[in-house]
ZAZA-355515 format. One record per residue (C-alpha): y, x, z; residue number from 1; residue in three letters. Coordinates in steps of 0.2 Angstrom, whole numbers, plus 2048, in hexadecimal, padded with zeros to 3 digits. Layout:
{{Y; X; Z}; NUM; 'ALA'}
...
This chain:
{{529; 658; BBB}; 1; 'UNK'}
{{53B; 65D; BB7}; 2; 'UNK'}
{{540; 64B; BB4}; 3; 'UNK'}
{{539; 646; BC1}; 4; 'UNK'}
{{542; 652; BCD}; 5; 'UNK'}
{{553; 64E; BC6}; 6; 'UNK'}
{{552; 63B; BC9}; 7; 'UNK'}
{{54C; 63F; BDA}; 8; 'UNK'}
{{55B; 64A; BDC}; 9; 'UNK'}
{{566; 63F; BD5}; 10; 'UNK'}
{{55F; 631; BDD}; 11; 'UNK'}
{{562; 637; BF1}; 12; 'UNK'}
{{570; 640; BEC}; 13; 'UNK'}
{{57C; 631; BE6}; 14; 'UNK'}
{{575; 621; BEC}; 15; 'UNK'}
{{56D; 613; BE3}; 16; 'UNK'}
{{577; 605; BE5}; 17; 'UNK'}
{{588; 60E; BE4}; 18; 'UNK'}
{{585; 619; BD7}; 19; 'UNK'}
{{575; 612; BCB}; 20; 'UNK'}
{{582; 611; BBD}; 21; 'UNK'}
{{586; 623; BBD}; 22; 'UNK'}
{{574; 627; BBF}; 23; 'UNK'}
{{56F; 620; BB0}; 24; 'UNK'}
{{57D; 629; BA5}; 25; 'UNK'}
{{579; 63A; BAE}; 26; 'UNK'}
{{567; 636; BA8}; 27; 'UNK'}
{{56C; 632; B96}; 28; 'UNK'}
{{578; 643; B96}; 29; 'UNK'}
{{56B; 64C; B9B}; 30; 'UNK'}
{{55D; 646; B8C}; 31; 'UNK'}
{{56A; 649; B7E}; 32; 'UNK'}
{{56B; 658; B85}; 33; 'UNK'}
{{55B; 65C; B85}; 34; 'UNK'}
{{557; 655; B74}; 35; 'UNK'}
{{566; 65E; B6E}; 36; 'UNK'}
{{561; 66E; B74}; 37; 'UNK'}
{{54E; 66A; B6D}; 38; 'UNK'}
{{556; 669; B5C}; 39; 'UNK'}
{{55F; 677; B5B}; 40; 'UNK'}
{{54F; 680; B58}; 41; 'UNK'}
{{54E; 679; B46}; 42; 'UNK'}
{{55A; 679; B37}; 43; 'UNK'}
{{557; 66B; B29}; 44; 'UNK'}
{{554; 66E; B18}; 45; 'UNK'}
{{556; 663; B09}; 46; 'UNK'}
{{548; 665; AFA}; 47; 'UNK'}
{{543; 65A; AEC}; 48; 'UNK'}
{{534; 654; AEB}; 49; 'UNK'}
{{52B; 64E; AD8}; 50; 'UNK'}
{{522; 63F; AD6}; 51; 'UNK'}
{{518; 63D; AC7}; 52; 'UNK'}
{{519; 62C; ABD}; 53; 'UNK'}
{{50C; 622; ABA}; 54; 'UNK'}
{{50C; 626; AA7}; 55; 'UNK'}
{{50D; 638; AAA}; 56; 'UNK'}
{{502; 643; A9D}; 57; 'UNK'}
{{4F4; 64C; AA2}; 58; 'UNK'}
{{4F5; 65E; AAB}; 59; 'UNK'}
{{4ED; 666; A9D}; 60; 'UNK'}
{{4FD; 661; A94}; 61; 'UNK'}
{{50C; 66D; A99}; 62; 'UNK'}
{{515; 671; A8A}; 63; 'UNK'}
{{51A; 664; A7B}; 64; 'UNK'}
{{521; 668; A6B}; 65; 'UNK'}
{{52C; 65A; A67}; 66; 'UNK'}
{{52E; 654; A55}; 67; 'UNK'}
{{533; 644; A4C}; 68; 'UNK'}
{{52B; 63B; A3E}; 69; 'UNK'}
{{537; 62E; A3A}; 70; 'UNK'}
{{545; 636; A30}; 71; 'UNK'}
{{541; 631; A1B}; 72; 'UNK'}
{{54C; 62D; A0E}; 73; 'UNK'}
{{552; 61E; A16}; 74; 'UNK'}
{{55C; 62A; A22}; 75; 'UNK'}
{{56C; 633; A22}; 76; 'UNK'}
{{579; 63C; A2A}; 77; 'UNK'}
{{58A; 632; A28}; 78; 'UNK'}
{{59B; 63C; A31}; 79; 'UNK'}
{{5A0; 630; A3F}; 80; 'UNK'}
{{5B0; 629; A35}; 81; 'UNK'}
{{5A5; 625; A26}; 82; 'UNK'}
{{599; 61B; A2F}; 83; 'UNK'}
{{5A7; 612; A3A}; 84; 'UNK'}
{{5AF; 60E; A28}; 85; 'UNK'}
{{59F; 604; A23}; 86; 'UNK'}
{{5A4; 5FA; A32}; 87; 'UNK'}
{{5B4; 5F7; A30}; 88; 'UNK'}
{{5B3; 5F1; A1F}; 89; 'UNK'}
{{5A9; 5E2; A27}; 90; 'UNK'}
{{5B7; 5DE; A34}; 91; 'UNK'}
{{5AB; 5E7; A40}; 92; 'UNK'}
{{59E; 5D8; A3D}; 93; 'UNK'}
{{58F; 5DF; A36}; 94; 'UNK'}
{{57F; 5E0; A3D}; 95; 'UNK'}
{{573; 5EC; A33}; 96; 'UNK'}
{{565; 5FA; A37}; 97; 'UNK'}
{{56E; 60B; A34}; 98; 'UNK'}
{{560; 61B; A30}; 99; 'UNK'}
{{56D; 629; A3C}; 100; 'UNK'}
{{564; 63B; A39}; 101; 'UNK'}
{{56F; 63F; A49}; 102; 'UNK'}
{{567; 633; A55}; 103; 'UNK'}
{{556; 638; A52}; 104; 'UNK'}
{{55D; 64A; A55}; 105; 'UNK'}
{{564; 645; A64}; 106; 'UNK'}
{{556; 63C; A6C}; 107; 'UNK'}
{{548; 64B; A6A}; 108; 'UNK'}
{{558; 658; A70}; 109; 'UNK'}
{{559; 64D; A80}; 110; 'UNK'}
{{547; 649; A83}; 111; 'UNK'}
{{545; 65B; A83}; 112; 'UNK'}
{{553; 660; A90}; 113; 'UNK'}
{{54D; 64F; A9B}; 114; 'UNK'}
{{539; 655; A9C}; 115; 'UNK'}
{{53F; 667; A9F}; 116; 'UNK'}
{{54A; 65F; AAC}; 117; 'UNK'}
{{53C; 656; AB5}; 118; 'UNK'}
{{532; 666; ABA}; 119; 'UNK'}
{{524; 660; AB1}; 120; 'UNK'}
{{522; 665; A9E}; 121; 'UNK'}
{{527; 675; A93}; 122; 'UNK'}
{{530; 671; A7F}; 123; 'UNK'}
{{532; 676; A71}; 124; 'UNK'}
{{53B; 66D; A64}; 125; 'UNK'}
{{538; 676; A53}; 126; 'UNK'}
{{548; 67A; A47}; 127; 'UNK'}
{{53E; 66F; A3A}; 128; 'UNK'}
{{53C; 660; A45}; 129; 'UNK'}
{{53C; 652; A39}; 130; 'UNK'}
{{529; 654; A31}; 131; 'UNK'}
{{525; 64A; A22}; 132; 'UNK'}
{{519; 63B; A25}; 133; 'UNK'}
{{510; 62B; A1D}; 134; 'UNK'}
{{516; 61B; A22}; 135; 'UNK'}
{{508; 60D; A24}; 136; 'UNK'}
{{511; 5FE; A20}; 137; 'UNK'}
{{51D; 5FE; A2B}; 138; 'UNK'}
{{519; 60D; A39}; 139; 'UNK'}
{{516; 61F; A38}; 140; 'UNK'}
{{502; 621; A34}; 141; 'UNK'}
{{4FB; 62D; A42}; 142; 'UNK'}
{{4FD; 640; A3F}; 143; 'UNK'}
{{4EE; 64C; A38}; 144; 'UNK'}
{{4E4; 654; A46}; 145; 'UNK'}
{{4E5; 664; A3A}; 146; 'UNK'}
{{4F8; 662; A3A}; 147; 'UNK'}
{{4F8; 65F; A4B}; 148; 'UNK'}
{{4EF; 66F; A50}; 149; 'UNK'}
{{4F8; 67B; A44}; 150; 'UNK'}
{{508; 675; A4C}; 151; 'UNK'}
{{503; 679; A5D}; 152; 'UNK'}
{{4FD; 688; A59}; 153; 'UNK'}
{{50D; 68E; A50}; 154; 'UNK'}
{{516; 68A; A5F}; 155; 'UNK'}
{{509; 68B; A6C}; 156; 'UNK'}
{{50D; 67C; A74}; 157; 'UNK'}
{{4FD; 670; A7D}; 158; 'UNK'}
{{503; 660; A74}; 159; 'UNK'}
{{50E; 658; A69}; 160; 'UNK'}
{{51C; 64B; A6C}; 161; 'UNK'}
{{521; 641; A5D}; 162; 'UNK'}
{{52D; 633; A59}; 163; 'UNK'}
{{524; 62A; A4C}; 164; 'UNK'}
{{52D; 61A; A4B}; 165; 'UNK'}
{{540; 615; A4F}; 166; 'UNK'}
{{54B; 607; A49}; 167; 'UNK'}
{{55E; 607; A4E}; 168; 'UNK'}
{{567; 5F5; A4D}; 169; 'UNK'}
{{576; 5F5; A4B}; 170; 'UNK'}
{{581; 5E3; A4D}; 171; 'UNK'}
{{595; 5E3; A52}; 172; 'UNK'}
{{5A0; 5D7; A52}; 173; 'UNK'}
{{5B1; 5D6; A55}; 174; 'UNK'}
{{5BC; 5C7; A58}; 175; 'UNK'}
{{5D0; 5C2; A5C}; 176; 'UNK'}
{{5D5; 5B3; A67}; 177; 'UNK'}
{{5E3; 5AB; A6F}; 178; 'UNK'}
{{5E5; 5AB; A84}; 179; 'UNK'}
{{5F1; 5A0; A8E}; 180; 'UNK'}
{{5F9; 5AB; A9D}; 181; 'UNK'}
{{5FD; 5A1; AAB}; 182; 'UNK'}
{{608; 5AE; AB2}; 183; 'UNK'}
{{614; 5AD; AA3}; 184; 'UNK'}
{{612; 59D; A9C}; 185; 'UNK'}
{{60B; 5A1; A87}; 186; 'UNK'}
{{5FE; 5A7; A80}; 187; 'UNK'}
{{5F8; 5B9; A7A}; 188; 'UNK'}
{{5EB; 5C1; A6C}; 189; 'UNK'}
{{5DC; 5CB; A72}; 190; 'UNK'}
{{5D3; 5D4; A68}; 191; 'UNK'}
{{5BF; 5D6; A6D}; 192; 'UNK'}
{{5B3; 5E2; A68}; 193; 'UNK'}
{{5A0; 5E2; A6C}; 194; 'UNK'}
{{593; 5ED; A63}; 195; 'UNK'}
{{57E; 5ED; A67}; 196; 'UNK'}
{{574; 5F8; A62}; 197; 'UNK'}
{{562; 5F2; A63}; 198; 'UNK'}
{{555; 600; A62}; 199; 'UNK'}
{{540; 601; A61}; 200; 'UNK'}
{{536; 612; A63}; 201; 'UNK'}
{{525; 618; A63}; 202; 'UNK'}
{{521; 629; A69}; 203; 'UNK'}
{{50F; 62F; A68}; 204; 'UNK'}
{{508; 63F; A71}; 205; 'UNK'}
{{4FA; 64A; A68}; 206; 'UNK'}
{{4EE; 654; A70}; 207; 'UNK'}
{{4E6; 65F; A66}; 208; 'UNK'}
{{4D8; 664; A71}; 209; 'UNK'}
{{4D1; 652; A74}; 210; 'UNK'}
{{4D8; 64D; A62}; 211; 'UNK'}
{{4DF; 63D; A6D}; 212; 'UNK'}
{{4F0; 636; A6C}; 213; 'UNK'}
{{4F1; 636; A7E}; 214; 'UNK'}
{{503; 62A; A7E}; 215; 'UNK'}
{{508; 61D; A75}; 216; 'UNK'}
{{518; 616; A7A}; 217; 'UNK'}
{{523; 608; A74}; 218; 'UNK'}
{{535; 609; A7B}; 219; 'UNK'}
{{541; 5F8; A76}; 220; 'UNK'}
{{552; 5F5; A7B}; 221; 'UNK'}
{{563; 5F2; A79}; 222; 'UNK'}
{{575; 5FC; A7E}; 223; 'UNK'}
{{585; 5F1; A7E}; 224; 'UNK'}
{{598; 5F6; A7D}; 225; 'UNK'}
{{5A6; 5E9; A80}; 226; 'UNK'}
{{5B6; 5EB; A81}; 227; 'UNK'}
{{5C7; 5E1; A7D}; 228; 'UNK'}
{{5D8; 5E5; A7B}; 229; 'UNK'}
{{5EA; 5DD; A76}; 230; 'UNK'}
{{5ED; 5E8; A69}; 231; 'UNK'}
{{5DE; 5EA; A5D}; 232; 'UNK'}
{{5E4; 5FD; A59}; 233; 'UNK'}
{{5E2; 603; A6B}; 234; 'UNK'}
{{5D2; 5FA; A6C}; 235; 'UNK'}
{{5CA; 604; A5F}; 236; 'UNK'}
{{5D1; 613; A62}; 237; 'UNK'}
{{5C8; 612; A72}; 238; 'UNK'}
{{5B8; 608; A6D}; 239; 'UNK'}
{{5A8; 615; A6B}; 240; 'UNK'}
{{5A3; 617; A58}; 241; 'UNK'}
{{594; 612; A52}; 242; 'UNK'}
{{590; 624; A4E}; 243; 'UNK'}
{{593; 629; A61}; 244; 'UNK'}
{{588; 617; A65}; 245; 'UNK'}
{{57C; 61E; A5C}; 246; 'UNK'}
{{57A; 62E; A66}; 247; 'UNK'}
{{57A; 627; A75}; 248; 'UNK'}
{{56C; 61D; A6F}; 249; 'UNK'}
{{563; 62A; A6E}; 250; 'UNK'}
{{566; 631; A7F}; 251; 'UNK'}
{{560; 620; A87}; 252; 'UNK'}
{{550; 620; A7B}; 253; 'UNK'}
{{54C; 632; A84}; 254; 'UNK'}
{{552; 62E; A95}; 255; 'UNK'}
{{543; 61E; A92}; 256; 'UNK'}
{{536; 62A; A8D}; 257; 'UNK'}
{{539; 635; A9B}; 258; 'UNK'}
{{53C; 62B; AA7}; 259; 'UNK'}
{{528; 625; AA2}; 260; 'UNK'}
{{521; 635; AA2}; 261; 'UNK'}
{{52C; 641; AAC}; 262; 'UNK'}
{{52A; 644; ABD}; 263; 'UNK'}
{{537; 63B; AC9}; 264; 'UNK'}
{{53F; 643; AD8}; 265; 'UNK'}
{{545; 640; AE8}; 266; 'UNK'}
{{54B; 647; AF6}; 267; 'UNK'}
{{545; 64B; B07}; 268; 'UNK'}
{{549; 655; B16}; 269; 'UNK'}
{{53E; 662; B21}; 270; 'UNK'}
{{540; 66C; B2F}; 271; 'UNK'}
{{53E; 67F; B32}; 272; 'UNK'}
{{53F; 68A; B40}; 273; 'UNK'}
{{54F; 695; B3F}; 274; 'UNK'}
{{54D; 69D; B51}; 275; 'UNK'}
{{541; 6A9; B5A}; 276; 'UNK'}
{{546; 6B8; B56}; 277; 'UNK'}
{{54F; 6C3; B4B}; 278; 'UNK'}
{{540; 6C3; B3E}; 279; 'UNK'}
{{541; 6AF; B3E}; 280; 'UNK'}
{{554; 6AF; B3C}; 281; 'UNK'}
{{550; 6BA; B2C}; 282; 'UNK'}
{{542; 6AE; B26}; 283; 'UNK'}
{{550; 6A2; B25}; 284; 'UNK'}
{{55D; 6AE; B1A}; 285; 'UNK'}
{{54D; 6B0; B0F}; 286; 'UNK'}
{{54A; 69B; B0D}; 287; 'UNK'}
{{55F; 69B; B07}; 288; 'UNK'}
{{559; 6A7; AFC}; 289; 'UNK'}
{{54E; 69C; AF5}; 290; 'UNK'}
{{53E; 6AD; AF9}; 291; 'UNK'}
{{532; 6A2; AFF}; 292; 'UNK'}
{{523; 6AE; AFC}; 293; 'UNK'}
{{52C; 6BC; B05}; 294; 'UNK'}
{{531; 6B0; B15}; 295; 'UNK'}
{{51E; 6AA; B15}; 296; 'UNK'}
{{51A; 6BD; B19}; 297; 'UNK'}
{{526; 6BF; B23}; 298; 'UNK'}
{{520; 6B1; B2E}; 299; 'UNK'}
{{50F; 6B6; B2E}; 300; 'UNK'}
{{513; 6C7; B35}; 301; 'UNK'}
{{51C; 6BD; B42}; 302; 'UNK'}
{{50E; 6B1; B47}; 303; 'UNK'}
{{503; 6C1; B46}; 304; 'UNK'}
{{50A; 6C8; B51}; 305; 'UNK'}
{{512; 6BC; B5C}; 306; 'UNK'}
{{50D; 6BC; B6F}; 307; 'UNK'}
{{515; 6AB; B75}; 308; 'UNK'}
{{50E; 69C; B6E}; 309; 'UNK'}
{{51C; 693; B6B}; 310; 'UNK'}
{{522; 6A4; B5D}; 311; 'UNK'}
{{513; 6A1; B55}; 312; 'UNK'}
{{511; 68E; B52}; 313; 'UNK'}
{{524; 68F; B4B}; 314; 'UNK'}
{{51E; 69D; B3E}; 315; 'UNK'}
{{50F; 694; B3C}; 316; 'UNK'}
{{519; 687; B39}; 317; 'UNK'}
{{526; 68D; B2E}; 318; 'UNK'}
{{517; 694; B21}; 319; 'UNK'}
{{511; 682; B1E}; 320; 'UNK'}
{{522; 67E; B1B}; 321; 'UNK'}
{{521; 68C; B0F}; 322; 'UNK'}
{{512; 688; B06}; 323; 'UNK'}
{{519; 677; B07}; 324; 'UNK'}
{{528; 67E; AFB}; 325; 'UNK'}
{{51D; 688; AEE}; 326; 'UNK'}
{{512; 678; AEC}; 327; 'UNK'}
{{502; 67E; AF6}; 328; 'UNK'}
{{500; 66E; AFF}; 329; 'UNK'}
{{4ED; 674; B05}; 330; 'UNK'}
{{4F4; 682; B0D}; 331; 'UNK'}
{{502; 67A; B14}; 332; 'UNK'}
{{4F8; 66E; B1E}; 333; 'UNK'}
{{4EB; 67D; B24}; 334; 'UNK'}
{{4FB; 687; B2B}; 335; 'UNK'}
{{503; 676; B32}; 336; 'UNK'}
{{4F2; 672; B3B}; 337; 'UNK'}
{{4F1; 684; B42}; 338; 'UNK'}
{{505; 682; B47}; 339; 'UNK'}
{{4FE; 672; B51}; 340; 'UNK'}
{{4F0; 67A; B5A}; 341; 'UNK'}
{{4FB; 68A; B5D}; 342; 'UNK'}
{{508; 67E; B68}; 343; 'UNK'}
{{509; 66C; B68}; 344; 'UNK'}
{{51B; 665; B5F}; 345; 'UNK'}
{{51D; 653; B5A}; 346; 'UNK'}
{{525; 658; B4F}; 347; 'UNK'}
{{517; 663; B46}; 348; 'UNK'}
{{50C; 653; B48}; 349; 'UNK'}
{{518; 649; B3E}; 350; 'UNK'}
{{519; 657; B30}; 351; 'UNK'}
{{506; 657; B2D}; 352; 'UNK'}
{{508; 645; B2C}; 353; 'UNK'}
{{515; 648; B1F}; 354; 'UNK'}
{{50A; 656; B15}; 355; 'UNK'}
{{4F9; 64A; B16}; 356; 'UNK'}
{{504; 63B; B0C}; 357; 'UNK'}
{{50A; 647; AFF}; 358; 'UNK'}
{{4FA; 64D; AFC}; 359; 'UNK'}
{{4F2; 63B; AFB}; 360; 'UNK'}
{{500; 636; AF0}; 361; 'UNK'}
{{4FC; 645; AE4}; 362; 'UNK'}
{{4EA; 63F; AE3}; 363; 'UNK'}
{{4EE; 62F; AE1}; 364; 'UNK'}
{{4FA; 62F; AD3}; 365; 'UNK'}
């Protein structure tokens, strides 16, 4: 009705034939102002939402004891310069397996941090994390269940994540060639170096309660470093050393596994009502401080005392958002539906659809 009255007034006072363009501009300006005014009542909130991976461990496994069962008498921890010298003695042309303790240790530590950062797991890496083991042919045999139970009981974890096989093949090459420069009309030497580290890793997750290996994950990949320079000395001053390459390989292995079993996060946007009365503004400050429980309590008080349906529905909407933020989707849906029934808003409808989609997505996973 308001829109029709304004339109009628503009048509009568201005004249359709002469000023139709002006009328359209005024209508557009009015609609923009109306939309802008309606958006001012809400504020954006950007949140990080976890999405479980397809290979995420069972829900009963929240904490992991991270160990290794690969390091034996064939493993060593050579200093970076000593290891580099082995390759320099072969003119940096060598293809060999390097069993490096630091590579294993880097894998375990990086894996723990990445899994913790995913928000899905807690972890313990014991001081004596390189356990003795027996090999079946070339692969480490499965851990005895009495040992699994003893370790989980000692360190109070739900399961054991064990690196049960690791092979790191290091291939390096160096060559020096002459290239012709058209600009300078002469040949000039170029030194080229390449290093490739191929890895094969096997991880097992042992569940002591079920006496079951709930995950067997084999990872394979190759990391490559390449560089060139007119001076061999300058080239190798900046070229990654083999020791550093092995450490980076450990991090790559950890990234691979955490990407398979850890939660992945994506950014999403929400809106909340920041105005209505002084208490609504105070609740907005609580959001900024991350005090969702206190904010929910304040919004409930506002909704209970509100005399206008508009304010009541805003508080109920915010309560729904608060419950979503603390991980209670069922309560979030219930309060969003209550807000929708109290006072219809299109954004409440769309928020309900978002919550239902999230719940369905979690149920599928």
